[in-house]
C-alpha angles and dihedrals in degrees: 000000000000124000116241092249093053091044088051090055093048093050097038092231128119124258087238089059092051090050089052093049088052093050094052093043096246098119118005122190117260089232138006118200105236093210102043101023090229114157121225130193136189131230089245089064090063088075092058092043092051090050090051091051092046092052091047088053088056089059102260120144119237090254089054091047091052090051092048092051093049115121093232095057110106127206094261092055091047091050090050093053091049092050091049090051089048091054091046092052091047090054090048091049092050090049092051092045089053089050090050090051090052091051091050091049091049090052090052091050092051092047091048097046100027091227144060116281116268092233130032123223116212133185118227141153117253122204125231118268140196113223143172108234138185137184135209139155125247116211093226142349093274091059095055100091093048091044091053093050090049091049091049091056090049090053092047092052091046091051092050092049091049096047092242125140123226119211095216094249116122135183140172122224123222111198091177132025092203110125117240123179098203141028090026113186115228125198117188129179136189116205114240126225099239129339127303107270113256113260093019112143114211119216117253113270147114093286129087138181118257124201105197113193121226118274116221096198119027121172108214138185129179117227116199104176102081133261095290091073100032090118087077089064090055089049090052092050092047093050092046095051092047093048095046101043101254132127132202115257102180146010120309122242128217104205117199112228123206132166086244132357087239089058094058106127118231099217109046143030119258126261091232125066134169112214112204131188126181109231142177139179107260126229089219133041106285098178143345113258132203123231140120120290111246104173136063111239122226104231103182110101132219120220125234136168114223123194118233116279141173129241137189126201148108122312129218127183122188142064099293090236093151098037092262093157091060090052090048092054088053090054090045090055090054094046100038093103089063092067111098122219091011124166106204094182085095127028124184144204103208108198126192121212115275121259130182090274096048136266138283119247123183119194101204152142133224118271138179113277113270096025112148117229121241119248112295094019132099136219123224133185116219111204126224110273147153111250137200100222116209120187119218112204127207130356123359097246091093095048094105089056090054091051090047091054093046096052102030103033114018101036098048091047097044132085090245139087133194117284097189144025095249144052131203141221113213124202122189136153090300089068110097107178114233096002131119092226092057121120129193128168137232114208117202117189107228144167134189115277 
């Protein structure tokens, strides 16, 4: 038998910890002297204690450790708990990596501007809401404030006639951020107190009930300079999402902010707005972003032969002068679920050689041969070829430099020549949009000279 103090020294744990393990039934002494109360342990108990410490080091709580060490826990259950912990730690790591990326982006903003940003963007969950909503068209930009106030009064009157109660919270919905100077569509909603009673029939009119689902990740910025300059809030959101590796996944909301719903004036819009945009981190490249290059890129390729395969995706032809390819990837992300028989483990940007009029670029994913493309998409067949495979590390802002090296430095100096009129970008699980540790690949079809 070993006294608790000696056992503590052997195991490199405190006596207080051993007392606690005894109290919660995790590691009880082998013997307790009934006269002195001294606790005694055996050398065999070091094995159990070391297992407890090892499981704690893996991130398990003491309750989980006790469950895992139970005699009735079989191997399958133990494996399941370990896999759950593995998934939990991966999610935590991704969350912390995203936080690190936001810190790095903030540092770049401060270095670039020499000051803190005027407005802060935050990420938050937003609950689902029931709302009365209406839509009308303003003749031009100058008519928008008056049109919104008119629409708000229409919604209020409709609610009173329907016996529904408004909470006093209002927001406008922006399905598209594209600027139009006339015939501007306006969607306005007043949040309801509670849901519409089942079976209730609303009177005919220009107003309808919206049931907006909850949003898990909403990027939000407060704008305090009135509606006339609200475009700056959208600019702030756009720059933040680009710099932090997010993309919009739904319509933006302009939420009216008042000290109290009862204080909401009847004849003008507030000075304070909260602009919200649902976002997510895409699995595929949603846009090219601009930032400094922080990592050396390995420029020597490996060589691989890929069998022929088929792809389906969205096609662009032009010179990408207005970043159209980035916008197309964003649309592809939203429509990817429409592609039948898709294998999203690898996605491609298949790029034809440039001509005077531009080049073709297809944002696509692999599919089973013979799969028909959904409306608005195209199918392409990629032939079997040997490829020089170049990794591109980090964010996508340096991608043009990688292409420049491949075509103007490596290829002329190599023992290879082009074996096709295309090249490909390949994105797999190594691609982490907007992160320095991201890797994507450029595949150049080649053959010996």
